[in-house]
All heavy atoms as a GROMACS GRO file, in nm:
protein
  566
    1MET      N    1   0.083  -0.116  -0.002
    1MET     CA    2   0.003   0.002  -0.004
    1MET      C    3   0.090   0.123   0.001
    1MET      O    4   0.186   0.128   0.068
    1MET     CB    5  -0.090  -0.001   0.126
    1MET     CG    6  -0.167   0.132   0.137
    1MET     SD    7  -0.262   0.145   0.288
    1MET     CE    8  -0.140   0.211   0.402
    2ALA      N    9   0.051   0.215  -0.079
    2ALA     CA   10   0.121   0.346  -0.082
    2ALA      C   11   0.021   0.460  -0.084
    2ALA      O   12  -0.073   0.455  -0.161
    2ALA     CB   13   0.213   0.357  -0.195
    3LEU      N   14   0.040   0.557   0.003
    3LEU     CA   15  -0.040   0.675  -0.002
    3LEU      C   16   0.032   0.780  -0.091
    3LEU      O   17   0.153   0.794  -0.085
    3LEU     CB   18  -0.061   0.736   0.138
    3LEU     CG   19  -0.139   0.654   0.235
    3LEU    CD1   20  -0.151   0.726   0.369
    3LEU    CD2   21  -0.276   0.621   0.181
    4HIS      N   22  -0.047   0.844  -0.171
    4HIS     CA   23   0.004   0.945  -0.265
    4HIS      C   24  -0.064   1.081  -0.228
    4HIS      O   25  -0.183   1.096  -0.227
    4HIS     CB   26  -0.025   0.913  -0.409
    4HIS     CG   27   0.024   0.778  -0.447
    4HIS    ND1   28   0.145   0.757  -0.495
    4HIS    CD2   29  -0.038   0.657  -0.446
    4HIS    CE1   30   0.165   0.629  -0.520
    4HIS    NE2   31   0.051   0.566  -0.490
    5MET      N   32   0.027   1.181  -0.196
    5MET     CA   33  -0.031   1.307  -0.162
    5MET      C   34  -0.062   1.376  -0.297
    5MET      O   35   0.019   1.390  -0.379
    5MET     CB   36   0.076   1.393  -0.088
    5MET     CG   37   0.005   1.525  -0.042
    5MET     SD   38   0.126   1.641   0.029
    5MET     CE   39   0.224   1.683  -0.117
    6LEU      N   40  -0.185   1.414  -0.303
    6LEU     CA   41  -0.238   1.476  -0.430
    6LEU      C   42  -0.229   1.631  -0.421
    6LEU      O   43  -0.221   1.700  -0.521
    6LEU     CB   44  -0.380   1.434  -0.462
    6LEU     CG   45  -0.396   1.284  -0.476
    6LEU    CD1   46  -0.542   1.256  -0.512
    6LEU    CD2   47  -0.309   1.230  -0.586
    7GLY      N   48  -0.243   1.682  -0.298
    7GLY     CA   49  -0.230   1.827  -0.289
    7GLY      C   50  -0.259   1.879  -0.149
    7GLY      O   51  -0.330   1.812  -0.075
    8LYS      N   52  -0.198   1.993  -0.118
    8LYS     CA   53  -0.217   2.060   0.008
    8LYS      C   54  -0.288   2.189  -0.011
    8LYS      O   55  -0.271   2.246  -0.118
    8LYS     CB   56  -0.083   2.086   0.086
    8LYS     CG   57  -0.022   1.959   0.137
    8LYS     CD   58   0.102   1.997   0.217
    8LYS     CE   59   0.158   1.869   0.285
    8LYS     NZ   60   0.093   1.840   0.413
    9ASP      N   61  -0.354   2.241   0.084
    9ASP     CA   62  -0.426   2.364   0.072
    9ASP      C   63  -0.330   2.479   0.048
    9ASP      O   64  -0.245   2.511   0.123
    9ASP     CB   65  -0.502   2.391   0.208
    9ASP     CG   66  -0.589   2.517   0.204
    9ASP    OD1   67  -0.584   2.585   0.101
    9ASP    OD2   68  -0.665   2.535   0.300
   10PRO      N   69  -0.342   2.538  -0.069
   10PRO     CA   70  -0.254   2.647  -0.107
   10PRO      C   71  -0.267   2.771  -0.014
   10PRO      O   72  -0.183   2.855  -0.013
   10PRO     CB   73  -0.291   2.682  -0.252
   10PRO     CG   74  -0.430   2.633  -0.268
   10PRO     CD   75  -0.440   2.516  -0.180
   11GLU      N   76  -0.374   2.775   0.057
   11GLU     CA   77  -0.400   2.894   0.151
   11GLU      C   78  -0.367   2.863   0.298
   11GLU      O   79  -0.391   2.940   0.386
   11GLU     CB   80  -0.544   2.947   0.132
   11GLU     CG   81  -0.568   2.992  -0.004
   11GLU     CD   82  -0.713   3.052  -0.016
   11GLU    OE1   83  -0.774   3.093   0.088
   11GLU    OE2   84  -0.757   3.054  -0.127
   12SER      N   85  -0.312   2.744   0.318
   12SER     CA   86  -0.276   2.705   0.459
   12SER      C   87  -0.159   2.786   0.503
   12SER      O   88  -0.061   2.794   0.437
   12SER     CB   89  -0.240   2.550   0.464
   12SER     OG   90  -0.200   2.520   0.591
   13PRO      N   91  -0.168   2.842   0.621
   13PRO     CA   92  -0.061   2.933   0.675
   13PRO      C   93   0.082   2.872   0.672
   13PRO      O   94   0.177   2.927   0.635
   13PRO     CB   95  -0.098   2.972   0.813
   13PRO     CG   96  -0.247   2.949   0.812
   13PRO     CD   97  -0.277   2.834   0.720
   14GLU      N   98   0.087   2.750   0.714
   14GLU     CA   99   0.213   2.668   0.719
   14GLU      C  100   0.226   2.559   0.619
   14GLU      O  101   0.323   2.477   0.621
   14GLU     CB  102   0.246   2.629   0.860
   14GLU     CG  103   0.254   2.739   0.960
   14GLU     CD  104   0.282   2.688   1.102
   14GLU    OE1  105   0.313   2.569   1.117
   14GLU    OE2  106   0.268   2.773   1.190
   15GLY      N  107   0.128   2.545   0.523
   15GLY     CA  108   0.127   2.443   0.429
   15GLY      C  109   0.106   2.304   0.485
   15GLY      O  110   0.158   2.212   0.433
   16LYS      N  111   0.042   2.292   0.604
   16LYS     CA  112   0.029   2.164   0.669
   16LYS      C  113  -0.105   2.093   0.646
   16LYS      O  114  -0.116   1.979   0.664
   16LYS     CB  115   0.057   2.175   0.816
   16LYS     CG  116   0.204   2.217   0.844
   16LYS     CD  117   0.228   2.215   0.993
   16LYS     CE  118   0.378   2.249   1.015
   16LYS     NZ  119   0.407   2.254   1.157
   17SER      N  120  -0.212   2.172   0.627
   17SER     CA  121  -0.343   2.121   0.620
   17SER      C  122  -0.430   2.215   0.552
   17SER      O  123  -0.410   2.333   0.552
   17SER     CB  124  -0.392   2.089   0.765
   17SER     OG  125  -0.520   2.033   0.765
   18PRO      N  126  -0.543   2.171   0.503
   18PRO     CA  127  -0.584   2.031   0.475
   18PRO      C  128  -0.505   1.973   0.354
   18PRO      O  129  -0.437   2.039   0.278
   18PRO     CB  130  -0.734   2.044   0.426
   18PRO     CG  131  -0.779   2.182   0.474
   18PRO     CD  132  -0.647   2.269   0.480
   19THR      N  133  -0.515   1.838   0.343
   19THR     CA  134  -0.442   1.760   0.246
   19THR      C  135  -0.526   1.654   0.192
   19THR      O  136  -0.613   1.592   0.261
   19THR     CB  137  -0.307   1.705   0.311
   19THR    OG1  138  -0.242   1.808   0.372
   19THR    CG2  139  -0.222   1.638   0.203
   20VAL      N  140  -0.511   1.625   0.063
   20VAL     CA  141  -0.576   1.515  -0.003
   20VAL      C  142  -0.476   1.406  -0.033
   20VAL      O  143  -0.372   1.434  -0.097
   20VAL     CB  144  -0.647   1.555  -0.138
   20VAL    CG1  145  -0.713   1.443  -0.205
   20VAL    CG2  146  -0.746   1.670  -0.113
   21TYR      N  147  -0.507   1.281   0.005
   21TYR     CA  148  -0.422   1.170  -0.026
   21TYR      C  149  -0.501   1.064  -0.106
   21TYR      O  150  -0.619   1.056  -0.093
   21TYR     CB  151  -0.374   1.097   0.105
   21TYR     CG  152  -0.284   1.184   0.188
   21TYR    CD1  153  -0.344   1.257   0.292
   21TYR    CD2  154  -0.148   1.185   0.175
   21TYR    CE1  155  -0.263   1.339   0.376
   21TYR    CE2  156  -0.069   1.263   0.259
   21TYR     CZ  157  -0.129   1.339   0.361
   21TYR     OH  158  -0.049   1.413   0.439
   22TYR      N  159  -0.431   0.988  -0.185
   22TYR     CA  160  -0.489   0.877  -0.254
   22TYR      C  161  -0.425   0.743  -0.213
   22TYR      O  162  -0.299   0.737  -0.209
   22TYR     CB  163  -0.477   0.892  -0.407
   22TYR     CG  164  -0.538   0.775  -0.483
   22TYR    CD1  165  -0.671   0.754  -0.496
   22TYR    CD2  166  -0.450   0.681  -0.548
   22TYR    CE1  167  -0.728   0.642  -0.562
   22TYR    CE2  168  -0.500   0.575  -0.620
   22TYR     CZ  169  -0.640   0.559  -0.632
   22TYR     OH  170  -0.688   0.449  -0.697
   23ASP      N  171  -0.506   0.642  -0.176
   23ASP     CA  172  -0.451   0.516  -0.137
   23ASP      C  173  -0.460   0.421  -0.255
   23ASP      O  174  -0.574   0.379  -0.294
   23ASP     CB  175  -0.533   0.461  -0.020
   23ASP     CG  176  -0.488   0.324   0.042
   23ASP    OD1  177  -0.420   0.248  -0.038
   23ASP    OD2  178  -0.509   0.298   0.152
   24ASP      N  179  -0.351   0.383  -0.313
   24ASP     CA  180  -0.356   0.295  -0.438
   24ASP      C  181  -0.393   0.154  -0.412
   24ASP      O  182  -0.434   0.081  -0.502
   24ASP     CB  183  -0.224   0.305  -0.514
   24ASP     CG  184  -0.101   0.251  -0.436
   24ASP    OD1  185  -0.114   0.188  -0.337
   24ASP    OD2  186   0.015   0.276  -0.492
   25ALA      N  187  -0.397   0.112  -0.283
   25ALA     CA  188  -0.437  -0.023  -0.249
   25ALA      C  189  -0.589  -0.032  -0.244
   25ALA      O  190  -0.649  -0.138  -0.285
   25ALA     CB  191  -0.373  -0.075  -0.117
   26THR      N  192  -0.653   0.064  -0.198
   26THR     CA  193  -0.797   0.063  -0.180
   26THR      C  194  -0.875   0.143  -0.287
   26THR      O  195  -0.997   0.122  -0.302
   26THR     CB  196  -0.844   0.115  -0.038
   26THR    OG1  197  -0.811   0.258  -0.038
   26THR    CG2  198  -0.773   0.040   0.074
   27GLY      N  199  -0.807   0.235  -0.353
   27GLY     CA  200  -0.876   0.326  -0.442
   27GLY      C  201  -0.948   0.431  -0.373
   27GLY      O  202  -1.031   0.502  -0.441
   28ASN      N  203  -0.924   0.450  -0.246
   28ASN     CA  204  -1.000   0.551  -0.169
   28ASN      C  205  -0.912   0.678  -0.145
   28ASN      O  206  -0.791   0.670  -0.156
   28ASN     CB  207  -1.046   0.496  -0.034
   28ASN     CG  208  -1.148   0.385  -0.047
   28ASN    OD1  209  -1.228   0.393  -0.138
   28ASN    ND2  210  -1.148   0.298   0.044
   29TYR      N  211  -0.982   0.784  -0.111
   29TYR     CA  212  -0.913   0.906  -0.072
   29TYR      C  213  -0.910   0.921   0.072
   29TYR      O  214  -1.003   0.879   0.146
   29TYR     CB  215  -0.982   1.029  -0.128
   29TYR     CG  216  -0.978   1.029  -0.286
   29TYR    CD1  217  -1.088   0.997  -0.360
   29TYR    CD2  218  -0.860   1.070  -0.350
   29TYR    CE1  219  -1.081   0.995  -0.498
   29TYR    CE2  220  -0.853   1.073  -0.488
   29TYR     CZ  221  -0.965   1.034  -0.563
   29TYR     OH  222  -0.955   1.037  -0.698
   30LEU      N  223  -0.800   0.978   0.129
   30LEU     CA  224  -0.797   1.012   0.271
   30LEU      C  225  -0.787   1.163   0.273
   30LEU      O  226  -0.709   1.225   0.200
   30LEU     CB  227  -0.672   0.949   0.332
   30LEU     CG  228  -0.683   0.794   0.352
   30LEU    CD1  229  -0.642   0.725   0.224
   30LEU    CD2  230  -0.600   0.757   0.468
   31LEU      N  231  -0.866   1.224   0.360
   31LEU     CA  232  -0.870   1.365   0.372
   31LEU      C  233  -0.820   1.409   0.508
   31LEU      O  234  -0.870   1.360   0.612
   31LEU     CB  235  -1.013   1.423   0.348
   31LEU     CG  236  -1.078   1.376   0.215
   31LEU    CD1  237  -1.223   1.428   0.207
   31LEU    CD2  238  -0.999   1.418   0.096
   32GLN      N  239  -0.729   1.499   0.512
   32GLN     CA  240  -0.685   1.563   0.632
   32GLN      C  241  -0.741   1.699   0.636
   32GLN      O  242  -0.733   1.775   0.539
   32GLN     CB  243  -0.533   1.570   0.631
   32GLN     CG  244  -0.477   1.638   0.750
   32GLN     CD  245  -0.323   1.659   0.737
   32GLN    OE1  246  -0.256   1.585   0.668
   32GLN    NE2  247  -0.270   1.754   0.807
   33GLY      N  248  -0.815   1.732   0.745
   33GLY     CA  249  -0.882   1.861   0.755
   33GLY      C  250  -0.894   1.904   0.897
   33GLY      O  251  -0.834   1.842   0.993
   34TRP      N  252  -0.980   2.002   0.921
   34TRP     CA  253  -1.006   2.053   1.049
   34TRP      C  254  -1.112   1.971   1.125
   34TRP      O  255  -1.216   1.944   1.064
   34TRP     CB  256  -1.046   2.204   1.043
   34TRP     CG  257  -0.951   2.286   0.964
   34TRP    CD1  258  -0.825   2.319   0.997
   34TRP    CD2  259  -0.977   2.354   0.840
   34TRP    NE1  260  -0.766   2.394   0.900
   34TRP    CE2  261  -0.857   2.421   0.796
   34TRP    CE3  262  -1.084   2.354   0.753
   34TRP    CZ2  263  -0.848   2.488   0.685
   34TRP    CZ3  264  -1.075   2.430   0.634
   34TRP    CH2  265  -0.959   2.496   0.605
   35LYS      N  266  -1.086   1.940   1.249
   35LYS     CA  267  -1.186   1.870   1.329
   35LYS      C  268  -1.311   1.956   1.342
   35LYS      O  269  -1.303   2.073   1.373
   35LYS     CB  270  -1.130   1.832   1.463
   35LYS     CG  271  -1.020   1.734   1.469
   35LYS     CD  272  -0.981   1.710   1.619
   35LYS     CE  273  -0.862   1.613   1.624
   35LYS     NZ  274  -0.818   1.596   1.759
   36VAL      N  275  -1.426   1.893   1.325
   36VAL     CA  276  -1.549   1.959   1.349
   36VAL      C  277  -1.588   1.935   1.492
   36VAL      O  278  -1.612   1.822   1.538
   36VAL     CB  279  -1.659   1.912   1.251
   36VAL    CG1  280  -1.794   1.978   1.289
   36VAL    CG2  281  -1.624   1.936   1.112
   37LEU      N  282  -1.589   2.039   1.571
   37LEU     CA  283  -1.622   2.032   1.712
   37LEU      C  284  -1.748   2.105   1.751
   37LEU      O  285  -1.799   2.092   1.864
   37LEU     CB  286  -1.506   2.089   1.796
   37LEU     CG  287  -1.372   2.024   1.776
   37LEU    CD1  288  -1.262   2.098   1.855
   37LEU    CD2  289  -1.373   1.879   1.817
   38ASP      N  290  -1.811   2.177   1.654
   38ASP     CA  291  -1.935   2.247   1.677
   38ASP      C  292  -2.050   2.155   1.701
   38ASP      O  293  -2.092   2.086   1.608
   38ASP     CB  294  -1.961   2.339   1.554
   38ASP     CG  295  -2.084   2.423   1.561
   38ASP    OD1  296  -2.170   2.391   1.654
   38ASP    OD2  297  -2.096   2.516   1.482
   39SER      N  298  -2.093   2.151   1.828
   39SER     CA  299  -2.194   2.056   1.864
   39SER      C  300  -2.331   2.073   1.788
   39SER      O  301  -2.406   1.980   1.761
   39SER     CB  302  -2.223   2.058   2.016
   39SER     OG  303  -2.264   2.186   2.052
   40GLU      N  304  -2.360   2.200   1.754
   40GLU     CA  305  -2.484   2.225   1.674
   40GLU      C  306  -2.477   2.161   1.538
   40GLU      O  307  -2.573   2.103   1.489
   40GLU     CB  308  -2.504   2.376   1.663
   40GLU     CG  309  -2.638   2.411   1.598
   40GLU     CD  310  -2.659   2.564   1.603
   40GLU    OE1  311  -2.619   2.630   1.700
   40GLU    OE2  312  -2.716   2.615   1.506
   41ARG      N  313  -2.362   2.175   1.463
   41ARG     CA  314  -2.350   2.109   1.341
   41ARG      C  315  -2.347   1.955   1.350
   41ARG      O  316  -2.405   1.885   1.272
   41ARG     CB  317  -2.226   2.163   1.264
   41ARG     CG  318  -2.245   2.306   1.220
   41ARG     CD  319  -2.146   2.341   1.114
   41ARG     NE  320  -2.006   2.348   1.169
   41ARG     CZ  321  -1.900   2.359   1.094
   41ARG    NH1  322  -1.906   2.360   0.961
   41ARG    NH2  323  -1.781   2.367   1.152
   42LEU      N  324  -2.273   1.910   1.446
   42LEU     CA  325  -2.266   1.766   1.467
   42LEU      C  326  -2.400   1.702   1.497
   42LEU      O  327  -2.426   1.587   1.457
   42LEU     CB  328  -2.165   1.730   1.575
   42LEU     CG  329  -2.014   1.763   1.544
   42LEU    CD1  330  -1.924   1.748   1.663
   42LEU    CD2  331  -1.967   1.672   1.428
   43ALA      N  332  -2.485   1.774   1.572
   43ALA     CA  333  -2.615   1.721   1.612
   43ALA      C  334  -2.706   1.701   1.484
   43ALA      O  335  -2.798   1.630   1.492
   43ALA     CB  336  -2.685   1.816   1.706
   44GLN      N  337  -2.674   1.762   1.374
   44GLN     CA  338  -2.753   1.754   1.254
   44GLN      C  339  -2.709   1.638   1.168
   44GLN      O  340  -2.768   1.611   1.065
   44GLN     CB  341  -2.742   1.886   1.174
   44GLN     CG  342  -2.793   2.006   1.245
   44GLN     CD  343  -2.774   2.130   1.166
   44GLN    OE1  344  -2.821   2.137   1.048
   44GLN    NE2  345  -2.709   2.231   1.223
   45MET      N  346  -2.610   1.560   1.211
   45MET     CA  347  -2.560   1.445   1.140
   45MET      C  348  -2.575   1.321   1.219
   45MET      O  349  -2.580   1.323   1.342
   45MET     CB  350  -2.407   1.465   1.108
   45MET     CG  351  -2.385   1.588   1.018
   45MET     SD  352  -2.206   1.595   0.984
   45MET     CE  353  -2.165   1.750   1.080
   46ASP      N  354  -2.584   1.209   1.148
   46ASP     CA  355  -2.593   1.077   1.211
   46ASP      C  356  -2.452   1.012   1.194
   46ASP      O  357  -2.427   0.942   1.097
   46ASP     CB  358  -2.702   0.996   1.152
   46ASP     CG  359  -2.719   0.863   1.212
   46ASP    OD1  360  -2.671   0.845   1.325
   46ASP    OD2  361  -2.777   0.777   1.150
   47ILE      N  362  -2.366   1.031   1.289
   47ILE     CA  363  -2.223   0.987   1.278
   47ILE      C  364  -2.202   0.856   1.359
   47ILE      O  365  -2.213   0.865   1.483
   47ILE     CB  366  -2.127   1.092   1.323
   47ILE    CG1  367  -2.157   1.225   1.249
   47ILE    CG2  368  -1.983   1.048   1.298
   47ILE    CD1  369  -2.101   1.346   1.312
   48PRO      N  370  -2.175   0.747   1.299
   48PRO     CA  371  -2.149   0.624   1.373
   48PRO      C  372  -2.021   0.643   1.455
   48PRO      O  373  -1.934   0.723   1.432
   48PRO     CB  374  -2.120   0.519   1.263
   48PRO     CG  375  -2.182   0.574   1.139
   48PRO     CD  376  -2.171   0.722   1.151
   49GLU      N  377  -2.013   0.563   1.558
   49GLU     CA  378  -1.904   0.573   1.660
   49GLU      C  379  -1.765   0.558   1.596
   49GLU      O  380  -1.670   0.616   1.637
   49GLU     CB  381  -1.924   0.470   1.769
   49GLU     CG  382  -1.825   0.478   1.881
   49GLU     CD  383  -1.828   0.609   1.966
   49GLU    OE1  384  -1.941   0.666   1.972
   49GLU    OE2  385  -1.721   0.652   2.005
   50HIS      N  386  -1.758   0.476   1.486
   50HIS     CA  387  -1.630   0.447   1.425
   50HIS      C  388  -1.592   0.547   1.316
   50HIS      O  389  -1.495   0.535   1.251
   50HIS     CB  390  -1.632   0.311   1.366
   50HIS     CG  391  -1.729   0.287   1.252
   50HIS    ND1  392  -1.862   0.272   1.276
   50HIS    CD2  393  -1.716   0.289   1.120
   50HIS    CE1  394  -1.928   0.261   1.160
   50HIS    NE2  395  -1.838   0.275   1.066
   51GLU      N  396  -1.675   0.655   1.304
   51GLU     CA  397  -1.641   0.753   1.206
   51GLU      C  398  -1.621   0.898   1.270
   51GLU      O  399  -1.652   0.910   1.385
   51GLU     CB  400  -1.760   0.771   1.103
   51GLU     CG  401  -1.774   0.648   1.020
   51GLU     CD  402  -1.882   0.653   0.916
   51GLU    OE1  403  -1.948   0.765   0.904
   51GLU    OE2  404  -1.907   0.558   0.844
   52THR      N  405  -1.567   0.991   1.196
   52THR     CA  406  -1.547   1.128   1.241
   52THR      C  407  -1.586   1.225   1.126
   52THR      O  408  -1.608   1.178   1.022
   52THR     CB  409  -1.402   1.151   1.282
   52THR    OG1  410  -1.397   1.270   1.357
   52THR    CG2  411  -1.306   1.146   1.168
   53VAL      N  412  -1.587   1.343   1.158
   53VAL     CA  413  -1.618   1.448   1.059
   53VAL      C  414  -1.505   1.552   1.056
   53VAL      O  415  -1.456   1.595   1.162
   53VAL     CB  416  -1.752   1.522   1.097
   53VAL    CG1  417  -1.784   1.634   0.999
   53VAL    CG2  418  -1.866   1.424   1.096
   54ILE      N  419  -1.467   1.586   0.935
   54ILE     CA  420  -1.367   1.689   0.920
   54ILE      C  421  -1.429   1.800   0.832
   54ILE      O  422  -1.523   1.769   0.752
   54ILE     CB  423  -1.231   1.640   0.859
   54ILE    CG1  424  -1.254   1.591   0.720
   54ILE    CG2  425  -1.168   1.541   0.947
   54ILE    CD1  426  -1.128   1.580   0.634
   55GLU      N  427  -1.377   1.919   0.846
   55GLU     CA  428  -1.415   2.028   0.750
   55GLU      C  429  -1.309   2.039   0.650
   55GLU      O  430  -1.191   2.038   0.676
   55GLU     CB  431  -1.433   2.156   0.834
   55GLU     CG  432  -1.500   2.264   0.747
   55GLU     CD  433  -1.560   2.366   0.829
   55GLU    OE1  434  -1.573   2.352   0.959
   55GLU    OE2  435  -1.608   2.470   0.774
   56PHE      N  436  -1.359   2.058   0.522
   56PHE     CA  437  -1.269   2.054   0.408
   56PHE      C  438  -1.309   2.165   0.316
   56PHE      O  439  -1.426   2.167   0.268
   56PHE     CB  440  -1.283   1.916   0.342
   56PHE     CG  441  -1.176   1.878   0.249
   56PHE    CD1  442  -1.046   1.842   0.297
   56PHE    CD2  443  -1.195   1.886   0.112
   56PHE    CE1  444  -0.949   1.805   0.212
   56PHE    CE2  445  -1.099   1.844   0.029
   56PHE     CZ  446  -0.973   1.810   0.069
   57PRO      N  447  -1.213   2.256   0.283
   57PRO     CA  448  -1.255   2.371   0.198
   57PRO      C  449  -1.283   2.337   0.056
   57PRO      O  450  -1.217   2.245   0.003
   57PRO     CB  451  -1.138   2.469   0.208
   57PRO     CG  452  -1.022   2.382   0.248
   57PRO     CD  453  -1.073   2.267   0.326
   58ARG      N  454  -1.381   2.398  -0.008
   58ARG     CA  455  -1.413   2.377  -0.148
   58ARG      C  456  -1.299   2.385  -0.238
   58ARG      O  457  -1.288   2.314  -0.341
   58ARG     CB  458  -1.527   2.472  -0.185
   58ARG     CG  459  -1.574   2.447  -0.328
   58ARG     CD  460  -1.676   2.552  -0.368
   58ARG     NE  461  -1.775   2.580  -0.273
   58ARG     CZ  462  -1.890   2.630  -0.295
   58ARG    NH1  463  -1.936   2.659  -0.418
   58ARG    NH2  464  -1.977   2.652  -0.201
   59ARG      N  465  -1.209   2.480  -0.213
   59ARG     CA  466  -1.093   2.504  -0.300
   59ARG      C  467  -1.005   2.378  -0.316
   59ARG      O  468  -0.924   2.367  -0.406
   59ARG     CB  469  -1.012   2.622  -0.250
   59ARG     CG  470  -0.943   2.607  -0.119
   59ARG     CD  471  -0.866   2.726  -0.070
   59ARG     NE  472  -0.823   2.714   0.068
   59ARG     CZ  473  -0.895   2.759   0.176
   59ARG    NH1  474  -1.018   2.820   0.150
   59ARG    NH2  475  -0.855   2.738   0.298
   60MET      N  476  -1.018   2.281  -0.226
   60MET     CA  477  -0.935   2.161  -0.227
   60MET      C  478  -0.989   2.059  -0.330
   60MET      O  479  -0.919   1.966  -0.361
   60MET     CB  480  -0.931   2.098  -0.090
   60MET     CG  481  -0.856   2.181   0.012
   60MET     SD  482  -0.686   2.212  -0.029
   60MET     CE  483  -0.627   2.048  -0.003
   61MET      N  484  -1.108   2.078  -0.387
   61MET     CA  485  -1.161   1.988  -0.486
   61MET      C  486  -1.078   1.979  -0.605
   61MET      O  487  -1.074   1.882  -0.678
   61MET     CB  488  -1.304   2.034  -0.529
   61MET     CG  489  -1.406   2.024  -0.410
   61MET     SD  490  -1.422   1.866  -0.336
   61MET     CE  491  -1.502   1.777  -0.473
   62GLN      N  492  -0.994   2.082  -0.631
   62GLN     CA  493  -0.908   2.078  -0.752
   62GLN      C  494  -0.808   1.968  -0.751
   62GLN      O  495  -0.754   1.930  -0.859
   62GLN     CB  496  -0.828   2.210  -0.753
   62GLN     CG  497  -0.731   2.228  -0.640
   62GLN     CD  498  -0.652   2.358  -0.642
   62GLN    OE1  499  -0.601   2.393  -0.744
   62GLN    NE2  500  -0.653   2.424  -0.532
   63PHE      N  501  -0.784   1.898  -0.641
   63PHE     CA  502  -0.686   1.793  -0.631
   63PHE      C  503  -0.746   1.652  -0.658
   63PHE      O  504  -0.669   1.562  -0.670
   63PHE     CB  505  -0.616   1.790  -0.494
   63PHE     CG  506  -0.540   1.923  -0.474
   63PHE    CD1  507  -0.581   2.009  -0.377
   63PHE    CD2  508  -0.430   1.954  -0.547
   63PHE    CE1  509  -0.510   2.132  -0.354
   63PHE    CE2  510  -0.359   2.073  -0.528
   63PHE     CZ  511  -0.396   2.162  -0.434
   64PHE      N  512  -0.873   1.644  -0.672
   64PHE     CA  513  -0.932   1.515  -0.710
   64PHE      C  514  -0.928   1.490  -0.855
   64PHE      O  515  -0.978   1.578  -0.935
   64PHE     CB  516  -1.085   1.507  -0.658
   64PHE     CG  517  -1.100   1.504  -0.514
   64PHE    CD1  518  -1.115   1.619  -0.437
   64PHE    CD2  519  -1.092   1.378  -0.446
   64PHE    CE1  520  -1.132   1.610  -0.300
   64PHE    CE2  521  -1.107   1.370  -0.309
   64PHE     CZ  522  -1.124   1.487  -0.234
   65PRO      N  523  -0.874   1.386  -0.904
   65PRO     CA  524  -0.865   1.355  -1.049
   65PRO      C  525  -0.994   1.358  -1.125
   65PRO      O  526  -1.010   1.399  -1.236
   65PRO     CB  527  -0.795   1.215  -1.054
   65PRO     CG  528  -0.728   1.199  -0.926
   65PRO     CD  529  -0.810   1.275  -0.824
   66GLU      N  530  -1.100   1.318  -1.051
   66GLU     CA  531  -1.233   1.317  -1.110
   66GLU      C  532  -1.280   1.460  -1.145
   66GLU      O  533  -1.366   1.480  -1.235
   66GLU     CB  534  -1.333   1.251  -1.020
   66GLU     CG  535  -1.320   1.103  -1.000
   66GLU     CD  536  -1.217   1.070  -0.893
   66GLU    OE1  537  -1.147   1.158  -0.837
   66GLU    OE2  538  -1.195   0.948  -0.867
   67VAL      N  539  -1.225   1.555  -1.081
   67VAL     CA  540  -1.269   1.695  -1.103
   67VAL      C  541  -1.175   1.758  -1.218
   67VAL      O  542  -1.230   1.829  -1.296
   67VAL     CB  543  -1.251   1.784  -0.972
   67VAL    CG1  544  -1.270   1.924  -1.001
   67VAL    CG2  545  -1.341   1.731  -0.863
   68THR      N  546  -1.052   1.717  -1.214
   68THR     CA  547  -0.961   1.771  -1.311
   68THR      C  548  -0.951   1.695  -1.441
   68THR      O  549  -0.886   1.736  -1.540
   68THR     CB  550  -0.816   1.776  -1.257
   68THR    OG1  551  -0.773   1.645  -1.227
   68THR    CG2  552  -0.815   1.859  -1.132
   69GLY      N  553  -1.021   1.577  -1.453
   69GLY     CA  554  -1.013   1.502  -1.575
   69GLY      C  555  -0.897   1.410  -1.580
   69GLY      O  556  -0.874   1.339  -1.675
   70GLY      N  557  -0.814   1.403  -1.469
   70GLY     CA  558  -0.694   1.318  -1.469
   70GLY      C  559  -0.727   1.183  -1.410
   70GLY      O  560  -0.839   1.150  -1.380
   71SER      N  561  -0.629   1.109  -1.386
   71SER     CA  562  -0.645   0.973  -1.322
   71SER      C  563  -0.557   0.961  -1.199
   71SER      O  564  -0.470   1.037  -1.178
   71SER     CB  565  -0.610   0.862  -1.427
   71SER     OG  566  -0.477   0.873  -1.459
   0.00000   0.00000   0.00000
């Protein structure tokens, strides 16, 4: 398995987050973003115990191959 970094948020102050990764073993994306801690927003979702929610800026969509026409 290898993770491939597809892109980091160009507006991140220190270039650390958010980040899009691709896992070539599973074909899935891994997203690094800001933890959602706002109880009002979390209460509007049905989140299983084994999952979490991150916030991810729209500008990061540019790194998904499906959006750019790449593979």
